[in-house]
PyMOL Python script that loads the backbone (N, CA, C, O; Angstrom):
from pymol import cmd

cmd.read_pdbstr("""\
ATOM      1  N   MET A   1     -53.036  -1.473  19.267  1.00  0.00           N
ATOM      2  CA  MET A   1     -52.294  -1.124  20.798  1.00  0.00           C
ATOM      3  C   MET A   1     -51.040  -0.916  20.767  1.00  0.00           C
ATOM      4  O   MET A   1     -50.270  -1.447  19.966  1.00  0.00           O
ATOM      5  N   THR A   2     -50.672   0.042  21.824  1.00  0.00           N
ATOM      6  CA  THR A   2     -49.569   1.322  21.482  1.00  0.00           C
ATOM      7  C   THR A   2     -48.306   0.808  22.346  1.00  0.00           C
ATOM      8  O   THR A   2     -48.362   0.264  23.449  1.00  0.00           O
ATOM      9  N   ALA A   3     -47.073   1.128  21.536  1.00  0.00           N
ATOM     10  CA  ALA A   3     -45.521  -0.166  22.304  1.00  0.00           C
ATOM     11  C   ALA A   3     -44.944   0.845  21.703  1.00  0.00           C
ATOM     12  O   ALA A   3     -45.219   1.713  20.875  1.00  0.00           O
ATOM     13  N   VAL A   4     -43.765   0.368  22.571  1.00  0.00           N
ATOM     14  CA  VAL A   4     -42.295   1.475  22.233  1.00  0.00           C
ATOM     15  C   VAL A   4     -41.601  -0.377  22.464  1.00  0.00           C
ATOM     16  O   VAL A   4     -42.109  -1.453  22.779  1.00  0.00           O
ATOM     17  N   LEU A   5     -39.742   0.264  21.969  1.00  0.00           N
ATOM     18  CA  LEU A   5     -39.184  -0.304  22.251  1.00  0.00           C
ATOM     19  C   LEU A   5     -38.174  -0.029  23.017  1.00  0.00           C
ATOM     20  O   LEU A   5     -37.443   0.610  22.261  1.00  0.00           O
ATOM     21  N   MET A   6     -37.527  -0.110  24.271  1.00  0.00           N
ATOM     22  CA  MET A   6     -36.519   0.250  25.284  1.00  0.00           C
ATOM     23  C   MET A   6     -35.474  -0.867  24.831  1.00  0.00           C
ATOM     24  O   MET A   6     -35.645  -2.084  24.897  1.00  0.00           O
ATOM     25  N   LEU A   7     -34.289  -0.145  24.327  1.00  0.00           N
ATOM     26  CA  LEU A   7     -33.265  -1.190  24.957  1.00  0.00           C
ATOM     27  C   LEU A   7     -32.616  -1.310  26.494  1.00  0.00           C
ATOM     28  O   LEU A   7     -32.102  -0.350  27.068  1.00  0.00           O
ATOM     29  N   ASP A   8     -32.728  -2.657  27.064  1.00  0.00           N
ATOM     30  CA  ASP A   8     -32.592  -3.271  28.233  1.00  0.00           C
ATOM     31  C   ASP A   8     -30.920  -2.578  28.868  1.00  0.00           C
ATOM     32  O   ASP A   8     -29.899  -3.249  28.721  1.00  0.00           O
ATOM     33  N   VAL A   9     -30.890  -1.274  29.511  1.00  0.00           N
ATOM     34  CA  VAL A   9     -29.564  -1.011  29.595  1.00  0.00           C
ATOM     35  C   VAL A   9     -30.461  -1.129  31.212  1.00  0.00           C
ATOM     36  O   VAL A   9     -31.544  -1.644  31.491  1.00  0.00           O
ATOM     37  N   PRO A  10     -29.370  -0.351  32.105  1.00  0.00           N
ATOM     38  CA  PRO A  10     -29.434   0.425  33.414  1.00  0.00           C
ATOM     39  C   PRO A  10     -30.542   1.605  33.895  1.00  0.00           C
ATOM     40  O   PRO A  10     -31.451   1.922  34.663  1.00  0.00           O
ATOM     41  N   GLU A  11     -29.420   2.078  32.452  1.00  0.00           N
ATOM     42  CA  GLU A  11     -30.371   3.874  32.118  1.00  0.00           C
ATOM     43  C   GLU A  11     -31.913   3.252  31.657  1.00  0.00           C
ATOM     44  O   GLU A  11     -32.545   3.027  32.690  1.00  0.00           O
ATOM     45  N   ASN A  12     -32.248   3.106  31.144  1.00  0.00           N
ATOM     46  CA  ASN A  12     -33.475   2.780  31.210  1.00  0.00           C
ATOM     47  C   ASN A  12     -34.425   1.753  31.815  1.00  0.00           C
ATOM     48  O   ASN A  12     -35.500   1.618  31.231  1.00  0.00           O
ATOM     49  N   ARG A  13     -34.223   1.098  32.766  1.00  0.00           N
ATOM     50  CA  ARG A  13     -35.170   0.485  33.473  1.00  0.00           C
ATOM     51  C   ARG A  13     -35.768   1.477  34.836  1.00  0.00           C
ATOM     52  O   ARG A  13     -35.946   0.872  35.893  1.00  0.00           O
ATOM     53  N   PRO A  14     -35.959   2.433  34.813  1.00  0.00           N
ATOM     54  CA  PRO A  14     -36.488   3.740  35.514  1.00  0.00           C
ATOM     55  C   PRO A  14     -37.271   3.375  34.952  1.00  0.00           C
ATOM     56  O   PRO A  14     -38.022   2.481  35.343  1.00  0.00           O
ATOM     57  N   ILE A  15     -37.385   4.211  33.346  1.00  0.00           N
ATOM     58  CA  ILE A  15     -38.377   4.552  32.424  1.00  0.00           C
ATOM     59  C   ILE A  15     -39.706   2.947  32.567  1.00  0.00           C
ATOM     60  O   ILE A  15     -40.845   2.826  33.019  1.00  0.00           O
ATOM     61  N   VAL A  16     -38.861   2.156  32.001  1.00  0.00           N
ATOM     62  CA  VAL A  16     -39.705   1.074  31.954  1.00  0.00           C
ATOM     63  C   VAL A  16     -40.430   1.107  34.028  1.00  0.00           C
ATOM     64  O   VAL A  16     -41.445   1.763  34.261  1.00  0.00           O
ATOM     65  N   ALA A  17     -40.097   0.753  34.566  1.00  0.00           N
ATOM     66  CA  ALA A  17     -40.550   0.119  35.766  1.00  0.00           C
ATOM     67  C   ALA A  17     -41.769   1.128  36.142  1.00  0.00           C
ATOM     68  O   ALA A  17     -42.817   0.711  36.634  1.00  0.00           O
ATOM     69  N   VAL A  18     -41.482   2.737  35.811  1.00  0.00           N
ATOM     70  CA  VAL A  18     -42.459   3.785  36.203  1.00  0.00           C
ATOM     71  C   VAL A  18     -43.571   3.343  34.959  1.00  0.00           C
ATOM     72  O   VAL A  18     -44.679   3.037  35.397  1.00  0.00           O
ATOM     73  N   ALA A  19     -43.416   3.275  33.515  1.00  0.00           N
ATOM     74  CA  ALA A  19     -44.997   2.834  33.060  1.00  0.00           C
ATOM     75  C   ALA A  19     -44.836   1.504  33.691  1.00  0.00           C
ATOM     76  O   ALA A  19     -45.839   1.423  34.401  1.00  0.00           O
ATOM     77  N   ALA A  20     -44.376   0.771  33.793  1.00  0.00           N
ATOM     78  CA  ALA A  20     -45.642  -0.701  33.766  1.00  0.00           C
ATOM     79  C   ALA A  20     -46.054  -0.640  35.782  1.00  0.00           C
ATOM     80  O   ALA A  20     -46.567  -1.566  36.409  1.00  0.00           O
ATOM     81  N   ASP A  21     -45.789   0.199  36.139  1.00  0.00           N
ATOM     82  CA  ASP A  21     -46.863   0.829  37.564  1.00  0.00           C
ATOM     83  C   ASP A  21     -48.142   0.716  37.231  1.00  0.00           C
ATOM     84  O   ASP A  21     -48.925   0.167  38.006  1.00  0.00           O
ATOM     85  N   VAL A  22     -48.628   1.314  35.795  1.00  0.00           N
ATOM     86  CA  VAL A  22     -49.702   1.455  34.960  1.00  0.00           C
ATOM     87  C   VAL A  22     -50.355   0.838  34.669  1.00  0.00           C
ATOM     88  O   VAL A  22     -50.152   0.426  33.526  1.00  0.00           O
ATOM     89  N   ASP A  23     -52.081   0.063  35.657  1.00  0.00           N
ATOM     90  CA  ASP A  23     -52.258  -1.423  34.873  1.00  0.00           C
ATOM     91  C   ASP A  23     -52.862  -1.575  34.139  1.00  0.00           C
ATOM     92  O   ASP A  23     -53.641  -2.525  34.222  1.00  0.00           O
ATOM     93  N   THR A  24     -52.867  -0.689  32.923  1.00  0.00           N
ATOM     94  CA  THR A  24     -52.955  -1.007  31.136  1.00  0.00           C
ATOM     95  C   THR A  24     -51.601  -1.778  30.833  1.00  0.00           C
ATOM     96  O   THR A  24     -51.541  -2.939  30.429  1.00  0.00           O
ATOM     97  N   VAL A  25     -50.497  -0.921  31.099  1.00  0.00           N
ATOM     98  CA  VAL A  25     -49.314  -0.948  30.464  1.00  0.00           C
ATOM     99  C   VAL A  25     -49.128  -2.570  30.872  1.00  0.00           C
ATOM    100  O   VAL A  25     -49.682  -3.165  31.796  1.00  0.00           O
ATOM    101  N   THR A  26     -48.222  -3.066  29.939  1.00  0.00           N
ATOM    102  CA  THR A  26     -47.563  -4.771  30.077  1.00  0.00           C
ATOM    103  C   THR A  26     -46.487  -4.427  29.272  1.00  0.00           C
ATOM    104  O   THR A  26     -46.585  -3.786  28.225  1.00  0.00           O
ATOM    105  N   VAL A  27     -45.027  -5.032  29.964  1.00  0.00           N
ATOM    106  CA  VAL A  27     -43.685  -5.172  29.595  1.00  0.00           C
ATOM    107  C   VAL A  27     -43.075  -6.204  29.250  1.00  0.00           C
ATOM    108  O   VAL A  27     -43.052  -7.051  30.143  1.00  0.00           O
ATOM    109  N   ASP A  28     -42.420  -6.568  28.046  1.00  0.00           N
ATOM    110  CA  ASP A  28     -42.479  -8.008  27.982  1.00  0.00           C
ATOM    111  C   ASP A  28     -40.528  -7.594  27.490  1.00  0.00           C
ATOM    112  O   ASP A  28     -39.777  -6.660  27.769  1.00  0.00           O
ATOM    113  N   ARG A  29     -40.398  -8.699  26.772  1.00  0.00           N
ATOM    114  CA  ARG A  29     -39.069  -8.335  26.198  1.00  0.00           C
ATOM    115  C   ARG A  29     -38.894  -9.636  24.624  1.00  0.00           C
ATOM    116  O   ARG A  29     -39.145 -10.840  24.602  1.00  0.00           O
ATOM    117  N   VAL A  30     -38.631  -9.169  24.057  1.00  0.00           N
ATOM    118  CA  VAL A  30     -38.518  -8.834  22.384  1.00  0.00           C
ATOM    119  C   VAL A  30     -36.439  -8.657  22.174  1.00  0.00           C
ATOM    120  O   VAL A  30     -35.921  -7.544  22.096  1.00  0.00           O
ATOM    121  N   GLY A  31     -35.598  -9.983  22.124  1.00  0.00           N
ATOM    122  CA  GLY A  31     -34.804  -9.684  22.146  1.00  0.00           C
ATOM    123  C   GLY A  31     -34.048  -9.256  23.325  1.00  0.00           C
ATOM    124  O   GLY A  31     -34.011  -9.968  24.328  1.00  0.00           O
ATOM    125  N   PRO A  32     -33.190  -7.657  23.231  1.00  0.00           N
ATOM    126  CA  PRO A  32     -32.732  -6.948  23.821  1.00  0.00           C
ATOM    127  C   PRO A  32     -33.092  -5.531  24.175  1.00  0.00           C
ATOM    128  O   PRO A  32     -32.350  -4.616  24.532  1.00  0.00           O
ATOM    129  N   TYR A  33     -34.230  -5.547  24.021  1.00  0.00           N
ATOM    130  CA  TYR A  33     -35.304  -4.714  23.968  1.00  0.00           C
ATOM    131  C   TYR A  33     -36.775  -4.874  25.613  1.00  0.00           C
ATOM    132  O   TYR A  33     -36.839  -5.812  26.407  1.00  0.00           O
ATOM    133  N   PHE A  34     -37.212  -4.274  25.599  1.00  0.00           N
ATOM    134  CA  PHE A  34     -38.389  -3.771  26.100  1.00  0.00           C
ATOM    135  C   PHE A  34     -39.189  -3.637  25.850  1.00  0.00           C
ATOM    136  O   PHE A  34     -39.471  -2.445  25.974  1.00  0.00           O
ATOM    137  N   LYS A  35     -40.305  -4.457  25.314  1.00  0.00           N
ATOM    138  CA  LYS A  35     -40.737  -4.143  24.709  1.00  0.00           C
ATOM    139  C   LYS A  35     -42.681  -2.884  25.879  1.00  0.00           C
ATOM    140  O   LYS A  35     -43.632  -3.358  26.500  1.00  0.00           O
ATOM    141  N   VAL A  36     -42.450  -1.938  25.691  1.00  0.00           N
ATOM    142  CA  VAL A  36     -43.712  -1.448  26.862  1.00  0.00           C
ATOM    143  C   VAL A  36     -44.981  -1.491  25.615  1.00  0.00           C
ATOM    144  O   VAL A  36     -44.953  -1.117  24.443  1.00  0.00           O
ATOM    145  N   SER A  37     -46.122  -2.149  26.480  1.00  0.00           N
ATOM    146  CA  SER A  37     -47.492  -1.706  25.586  1.00  0.00           C
ATOM    147  C   SER A  37     -48.562  -1.462  26.467  1.00  0.00           C
ATOM    148  O   SER A  37     -48.508  -1.416  27.696  1.00  0.00           O
ATOM    149  N   ALA A  38     -50.118  -1.220  25.305  1.00  0.00           N
ATOM    150  CA  ALA A  38     -50.852  -0.753  26.414  1.00  0.00           C
ATOM    151  C   ALA A  38     -52.099  -0.583  25.446  1.00  0.00           C
ATOM    152  O   ALA A  38     -52.002   0.539  24.949  1.00  0.00           O
ATOM    153  N   PRO A  39     -53.222  -1.228  24.977  1.00  0.00           N
ATOM    154  CA  PRO A  39     -54.439  -0.951  24.385  1.00  0.00           C
ATOM    155  C   PRO A  39     -54.843   1.011  24.506  1.00  0.00           C
ATOM    156  O   PRO A  39     -55.439   1.884  23.874  1.00  0.00           O
ATOM    157  N   GLY A  40     -54.342   0.899  25.290  1.00  0.00           N
ATOM    158  CA  GLY A  40     -54.355   2.555  24.829  1.00  0.00           C
ATOM    159  C   GLY A  40     -53.016   3.662  24.864  1.00  0.00           C
ATOM    160  O   GLY A  40     -51.882   3.299  24.549  1.00  0.00           O
ATOM    161  N   PRO A  41     -53.378   5.191  25.339  1.00  0.00           N
ATOM    162  CA  PRO A  41     -52.641   6.063  24.941  1.00  0.00           C
ATOM    163  C   PRO A  41     -51.409   5.411  26.506  1.00  0.00           C
ATOM    164  O   PRO A  41     -51.889   5.061  27.585  1.00  0.00           O
ATOM    165  N   ILE A  42     -49.955   5.403  26.225  1.00  0.00           N
ATOM    166  CA  ILE A  42     -48.744   5.558  27.793  1.00  0.00           C
ATOM    167  C   ILE A  42     -48.880   6.946  27.584  1.00  0.00           C
ATOM    168  O   ILE A  42     -49.126   7.645  26.601  1.00  0.00           O
ATOM    169  N   VAL A  43     -48.579   7.219  29.152  1.00  0.00           N
ATOM    170  CA  VAL A  43     -47.732   8.118  29.302  1.00  0.00           C
ATOM    171  C   VAL A  43     -47.286   8.298  30.389  1.00  0.00           C
ATOM    172  O   VAL A  43     -47.986   8.497  31.381  1.00  0.00           O
ATOM    173  N   ILE A  44     -45.570   8.241  30.379  1.00  0.00           N
ATOM    174  CA  ILE A  44     -44.410   8.047  31.191  1.00  0.00           C
ATOM    175  C   ILE A  44     -43.813   9.153  31.948  1.00  0.00           C
ATOM    176  O   ILE A  44     -42.680   9.419  31.547  1.00  0.00           O
ATOM    177  N   ASP A  45     -44.231   9.880  32.925  1.00  0.00           N
ATOM    178  CA  ASP A  45     -43.665  10.998  34.334  1.00  0.00           C
ATOM    179  C   ASP A  45     -41.961  11.097  33.845  1.00  0.00           C
ATOM    180  O   ASP A  45     -41.548   9.952  33.655  1.00  0.00           O
ATOM    181  N   ARG A  46     -41.208  11.828  33.671  1.00  0.00           N
ATOM    182  CA  ARG A  46     -39.747  12.257  33.310  1.00  0.00           C
ATOM    183  C   ARG A  46     -39.255  12.170  34.772  1.00  0.00           C
ATOM    184  O   ARG A  46     -38.272  11.555  35.184  1.00  0.00           O
ATOM    185  N   ARG A  47     -40.200  12.960  35.517  1.00  0.00           N
ATOM    186  CA  ARG A  47     -39.432  13.240  37.099  1.00  0.00           C
ATOM    187  C   ARG A  47     -40.163  12.264  37.724  1.00  0.00           C
ATOM    188  O   ARG A  47     -39.967  12.269  38.939  1.00  0.00           O
ATOM    189  N   ALA A  48     -41.041  11.314  37.293  1.00  0.00           N
ATOM    190  CA  ALA A  48     -41.576  10.087  38.217  1.00  0.00           C
ATOM    191  C   ALA A  48     -39.963   9.097  38.546  1.00  0.00           C
ATOM    192  O   ALA A  48     -39.496   8.650  39.593  1.00  0.00           O
ATOM    193  N   THR A  49     -39.449   9.054  37.034  1.00  0.00           N
ATOM    194  CA  THR A  49     -38.090   7.988  36.462  1.00  0.00           C
ATOM    195  C   THR A  49     -36.732   8.736  37.291  1.00  0.00           C
ATOM    196  O   THR A  49     -35.770   8.046  37.626  1.00  0.00           O
ATOM    197  N   GLY A  50     -36.774   9.834  37.497  1.00  0.00           N
ATOM    198  CA  GLY A  50     -35.348   9.999  37.957  1.00  0.00           C
ATOM    199  C   GLY A  50     -34.188  10.384  36.608  1.00  0.00           C
ATOM    200  O   GLY A  50     -33.074  10.893  36.731  1.00  0.00           O
ATOM    201  N   CYS A  51     -34.631  10.107  35.795  1.00  0.00           N
ATOM    202  CA  CYS A  51     -34.140  10.221  34.158  1.00  0.00           C
ATOM    203  C   CYS A  51     -33.409  11.208  34.269  1.00  0.00           C
ATOM    204  O   CYS A  51     -34.158  12.120  34.621  1.00  0.00           O
ATOM    205  N   ARG A  52     -31.973  11.739  34.145  1.00  0.00           N
ATOM    206  CA  ARG A  52     -31.697  12.668  33.681  1.00  0.00           C
ATOM    207  C   ARG A  52     -31.820  12.818  31.875  1.00  0.00           C
ATOM    208  O   ARG A  52     -31.589  11.816  31.198  1.00  0.00           O
ATOM    209  N   HIS A  53     -32.177  14.073  31.238  1.00  0.00           N
ATOM    210  CA  HIS A  53     -32.401  14.007  30.096  1.00  0.00           C
ATOM    211  C   HIS A  53     -31.736  14.065  28.968  1.00  0.00           C
ATOM    212  O   HIS A  53     -32.280  14.693  28.060  1.00  0.00           O
ATOM    213  N   ALA A  54     -30.357  13.421  28.695  1.00  0.00           N
ATOM    214  CA  ALA A  54     -29.710  12.916  28.295  1.00  0.00           C
ATOM    215  C   ALA A  54     -30.245  11.222  27.582  1.00  0.00           C
ATOM    216  O   ALA A  54     -30.510  10.662  26.519  1.00  0.00           O
ATOM    217  N   VAL A  55     -30.148  10.997  29.050  1.00  0.00           N
ATOM    218  CA  VAL A  55     -31.124   9.259  29.219  1.00  0.00           C
ATOM    219  C   VAL A  55     -32.572   9.921  28.517  1.00  0.00           C
ATOM    220  O   VAL A  55     -32.837  10.004  27.318  1.00  0.00           O
ATOM    221  N   TRP A  56     -33.151  10.224  29.341  1.00  0.00           N
ATOM    222  CA  TRP A  56     -34.680  10.515  28.888  1.00  0.00           C
ATOM    223  C   TRP A  56     -35.478  10.634  27.262  1.00  0.00           C
ATOM    224  O   TRP A  56     -36.570  10.328  26.784  1.00  0.00           O
ATOM    225  N   TYR A  57     -33.938  11.402  26.695  1.00  0.00           N
ATOM    226  CA  TYR A  57     -34.142  11.545  25.383  1.00  0.00           C
ATOM    227  C   TYR A  57     -33.958  10.595  24.253  1.00  0.00           C
ATOM    228  O   TYR A  57     -34.524  10.733  23.169  1.00  0.00           O
ATOM    229  N   SER A  58     -32.870   9.299  24.648  1.00  0.00           N
ATOM    230  CA  SER A  58     -32.035   8.541  23.921  1.00  0.00           C
ATOM    231  C   SER A  58     -32.530   7.595  24.350  1.00  0.00           C
ATOM    232  O   SER A  58     -31.824   6.592  24.243  1.00  0.00           O
ATOM    233  N   SER A  59     -33.978   7.379  25.056  1.00  0.00           N
ATOM    234  CA  SER A  59     -34.904   6.341  25.604  1.00  0.00           C
ATOM    235  C   SER A  59     -35.332   5.809  24.477  1.00  0.00           C
ATOM    236  O   SER A  59     -35.221   4.620  24.775  1.00  0.00           O
ATOM    237  N   VAL A  60     -35.796   5.823  23.250  1.00  0.00           N
ATOM    238  CA  VAL A  60     -36.653   4.994  22.545  1.00  0.00           C
ATOM    239  C   VAL A  60     -36.269   4.835  21.461  1.00  0.00           C
ATOM    240  O   VAL A  60     -36.222   5.776  20.669  1.00  0.00           O
ATOM    241  N   ALA A  61     -35.688   2.928  20.966  1.00  0.00           N
ATOM    242  CA  ALA A  61     -35.468   2.391  20.022  1.00  0.00           C
ATOM    243  C   ALA A  61     -35.680   2.400  19.436  1.00  0.00           C
ATOM    244  O   ALA A  61     -34.860   2.460  18.520  1.00  0.00           O
ATOM    245  N   GLY A  62     -37.095   2.351  19.158  1.00  0.00           N
ATOM    246  CA  GLY A  62     -38.479   1.914  18.292  1.00  0.00           C
ATOM    247  C   GLY A  62     -39.639   1.709  18.795  1.00  0.00           C
ATOM    248  O   GLY A  62     -40.047   1.312  19.887  1.00  0.00           O
ATOM    249  N   LEU A  63     -40.276   2.159  17.489  1.00  0.00           N
ATOM    250  CA  LEU A  63     -42.159   2.188  17.976  1.00  0.00           C
ATOM    251  C   LEU A  63     -43.189   0.833  16.567  1.00  0.00           C
ATOM    252  O   LEU A  63     -43.133   0.452  15.397  1.00  0.00           O
ATOM    253  N   LEU A  64     -43.853   0.680  17.629  1.00  0.00           N
ATOM    254  CA  LEU A  64     -44.696  -0.295  17.378  1.00  0.00           C
ATOM    255  C   LEU A  64     -46.108   0.038  16.434  1.00  0.00           C
ATOM    256  O   LEU A  64     -46.745  -0.953  16.791  1.00  0.00           O
ATOM    257  N   ASN A  65     -46.934   0.674  15.578  1.00  0.00           N
ATOM    258  CA  ASN A  65     -48.278   0.897  15.136  1.00  0.00           C
ATOM    259  C   ASN A  65     -48.589   2.110  16.398  1.00  0.00           C
ATOM    260  O   ASN A  65     -49.696   2.373  16.866  1.00  0.00           O
ATOM    261  N   SER A  66     -47.191   2.778  16.800  1.00  0.00           N
ATOM    262  CA  SER A  66     -47.862   4.180  17.729  1.00  0.00           C
ATOM    263  C   SER A  66     -46.808   5.161  16.750  1.00  0.00           C
ATOM    264  O   SER A  66     -46.198   5.139  15.682  1.00  0.00           O
ATOM    265  N   ARG A  67     -47.158   6.302  18.325  1.00  0.00           N
ATOM    266  CA  ARG A  67     -46.609   7.451  17.499  1.00  0.00           C
ATOM    267  C   ARG A  67     -46.399   8.386  19.067  1.00  0.00           C
ATOM    268  O   ARG A  67     -47.028   8.227  20.114  1.00  0.00           O
ATOM    269  N   ILE A  68     -45.279   9.386  18.762  1.00  0.00           N
ATOM    270  CA  ILE A  68     -44.582   9.997  19.823  1.00  0.00           C
ATOM    271  C   ILE A  68     -46.146  11.327  19.557  1.00  0.00           C
ATOM    272  O   ILE A  68     -46.494  11.913  18.532  1.00  0.00           O
ATOM    273  N   THR A  69     -46.675  11.365  20.839  1.00  0.00           N
ATOM    274  CA  THR A  69     -47.333  12.692  20.878  1.00  0.00           C
ATOM    275  C   THR A  69     -47.048  14.057  22.004  1.00  0.00           C
ATOM    276  O   THR A  69     -47.656  15.127  22.048  1.00  0.00           O
ATOM    277  N   GLN A  70     -46.147  13.678  22.680  1.00  0.00           N
ATOM    278  CA  GLN A  70     -45.543  14.558  23.515  1.00  0.00           C
ATOM    279  C   GLN A  70     -44.215  14.037  24.091  1.00  0.00           C
ATOM    280  O   GLN A  70     -44.449  13.124  24.883  1.00  0.00           O
ATOM    281  N   TRP A  71     -43.150  14.250  23.990  1.00  0.00           N
ATOM    282  CA  TRP A  71     -41.867  13.468  24.219  1.00  0.00           C
ATOM    283  C   TRP A  71     -40.868  15.125  25.264  1.00  0.00           C
ATOM    284  O   TRP A  71     -39.703  15.442  25.021  1.00  0.00           O
ATOM    285  N   ASP A  72     -41.572  15.682  26.088  1.00  0.00           N
ATOM    286  CA  ASP A  72     -40.140  16.584  26.739  1.00  0.00           C
ATOM    287  C   ASP A  72     -39.950  16.540  27.580  1.00  0.00           C
ATOM    288  O   ASP A  72     -39.877  15.512  28.254  1.00  0.00           O
ATOM    289  N   LYS A  73     -39.671  18.366  28.159  1.00  0.00           N
ATOM    290  CA  LYS A  73     -38.836  17.578  29.450  1.00  0.00           C
ATOM    291  C   LYS A  73     -40.048  16.831  31.205  1.00  0.00           C
ATOM    292  O   LYS A  73     -39.512  16.397  32.224  1.00  0.00           O
ATOM    293  N   ASP A  74     -41.442  16.908  31.021  1.00  0.00           N
ATOM    294  CA  ASP A  74     -42.208  16.471  31.764  1.00  0.00           C
ATOM    295  C   ASP A  74     -42.818  15.296  31.677  1.00  0.00           C
ATOM    296  O   ASP A  74     -43.454  14.795  32.604  1.00  0.00           O
ATOM    297  N   ALA A  75     -42.655  14.775  30.532  1.00  0.00           N
ATOM    298  CA  ALA A  75     -43.803  13.490  30.366  1.00  0.00           C
ATOM    299  C   ALA A  75     -43.283  13.128  28.739  1.00  0.00           C
ATOM    300  O   ALA A  75     -42.852  14.006  27.991  1.00  0.00           O
ATOM    301  N   MET A  76     -43.433  11.396  28.268  1.00  0.00           N
ATOM    302  CA  MET A  76     -43.544  11.033  27.380  1.00  0.00           C
ATOM    303  C   MET A  76     -44.911  10.595  27.119  1.00  0.00           C
ATOM    304  O   MET A  76     -45.536   9.929  27.944  1.00  0.00           O
ATOM    305  N   ARG A  77     -45.493  11.028  25.749  1.00  0.00           N
ATOM    306  CA  ARG A  77     -46.737  10.229  25.375  1.00  0.00           C
ATOM    307  C   ARG A  77     -47.016   9.619  24.160  1.00  0.00           C
ATOM    308  O   ARG A  77     -47.154  10.225  23.097  1.00  0.00           O
ATOM    309  N   LEU A  78     -47.122   8.075  24.362  1.00  0.00           N
ATOM    310  CA  LEU A  78     -47.510   7.391  23.352  1.00  0.00           C
ATOM    311  C   LEU A  78     -48.844   6.982  22.885  1.00  0.00           C
ATOM    312  O   LEU A  78     -49.733   6.352  23.458  1.00  0.00           O
ATOM    313  N   GLU A  79     -48.759   7.558  21.552  1.00  0.00           N
ATOM    314  CA  GLU A  79     -50.490   7.069  20.846  1.00  0.00           C
ATOM    315  C   GLU A  79     -50.519   6.380  20.168  1.00  0.00           C
ATOM    316  O   GLU A  79     -49.443   6.441  19.571  1.00  0.00           O
ATOM    317  N   GLU A  80     -51.639   4.962  19.421  1.00  0.00           N
ATOM    318  CA  GLU A  80     -51.829   4.460  18.798  1.00  0.00           C
ATOM    319  C   GLU A  80     -51.794   5.364  17.428  1.00  0.00           C
ATOM    320  O   GLU A  80     -51.926   6.582  17.549  1.00  0.00           O
ATOM    321  N   ARG A  81     -51.650   4.893  16.366  1.00  0.00           N
ATOM    322  CA  ARG A  81     -51.121   5.882  15.076  1.00  0.00           C
ATOM    323  C   ARG A  81     -52.111   4.899  14.333  1.00  0.00           C
ATOM    324  O   ARG A  81     -52.296   5.008  13.121  1.00  0.00           O
TER     325      ARG A  81
END
""", "prot")
cmd.dss("prot")
cmd.show_as("cartoon", "prot")
cmd.util.cbc("prot")
cmd.orient("prot")
């Protein structure tokens, strides 16, 4: 299972919303965080989120059994470790 934690703040909500649009992605709450998880890779298109670079590059609070294999101006890709 691939999973990432993102702090529940208004700036991160568009990122979580774009991720949640994928059928295999589940979004749960863990304390003050969103837990975005999927049985396979998670890919989030930055432009679809409308996030500026500063928000984009500060959105990840933690990884659960996952690693970031892409995190650039185009997308974030997370895969199971």
